N, C-alpha and C positions, 0 to 999 in steps of 0.2 A: 185578200184572201190568201195571198201567198204570205203566210206568217211563220214558217219553219225557217229556223236559222241554218240548219244543215242545207236546205236547197237554196235559200236566199243568197248565200255566199257565191253560187254559181249562176244565178240568174242575171243576164247582163240587160235584158230588155223583156218587157211583158206589156202586152195589151190584149184585149179581148180577141181571141183567135190566133194569136201569134206569141211565141216565147222563144227567146235565144238563152242557150247555155252553154258556158264555158267551163271546161274541166280538163286538166292535163291528161287524164287517162283516155280522153277522146282523141289524142294524137295517135293512139295505137289503132292501126287498120282493123285488126281482129275485133277490138273492142268496139269500134265504130260500126263495123259490118254486123255484129250481134245486135247492138242497139238498134240500127237502122231495121232490121228485120222484126224485132220485137215491137218497137214503138210504131212502125207503120201498120201492124196488125190490130192495134187499138180501134175501137169502133169511135169514129169521130175525128181521128187523125187523117188530114188531108195529104199532108207531105212532110217528109223528114229529109232535111239537106245537111249533111255533115261537111266540114272543112277540117281535116285531120291535120293540116299545117297549124292552124290556129287552135285545134282542139275544141271546136264549137259545133253546135247543132242548132238548126233553125227549125221549129215545129210549127207548122200551120195545122189549125184544127177548127173545127166546126163547134162553137161554144152552145150551140143549142142541142148537140148530141153528146158533147163530152164536158160534163159540168166542172167548174173550176175546183171542187173538191176532189174529184176523181183525178184531175190532172195533177193536184197537189200529191196526193197518195202516190201516184206513179213516179213523180219526181223524187219525192223523198227515197222511195226503194231505190231508184237509180243512183241518187247521190250516196247512198250507203254503199251500193256495190261499186261505184266508181272510186270512191275513197279507199275501199279495200283492196281493189286491183291497184290502184296507185301506191299504196303502201306495201304491196307485195304480200298480202294477207289472203288466206283462201276465200273465195266469195262464190255465191251462187247468183247466176243470172237471174234478176227479177222476173216472176210470172206476172205479166201485165194482164 
């Protein structure tokens, strides 16, 4: 189901109910804090755990409440945002 090239290059592990993503922009505390707030508010997300040293986030979710299609759509929006932030381009925080 994870078939997007933009998102796939950042996914380091994926199984039903669990996904880990690494992106250099997640090393920035302000970016991680914003992402933590927005991602934790998504229905079906159980926990969001960031490591700003490694630039990674582990998201645990209820796959019965958060379909993979929705998870991929959210991931795509965040991949675009994080790429723009890392490149120093203007970016809008995704509205999850």
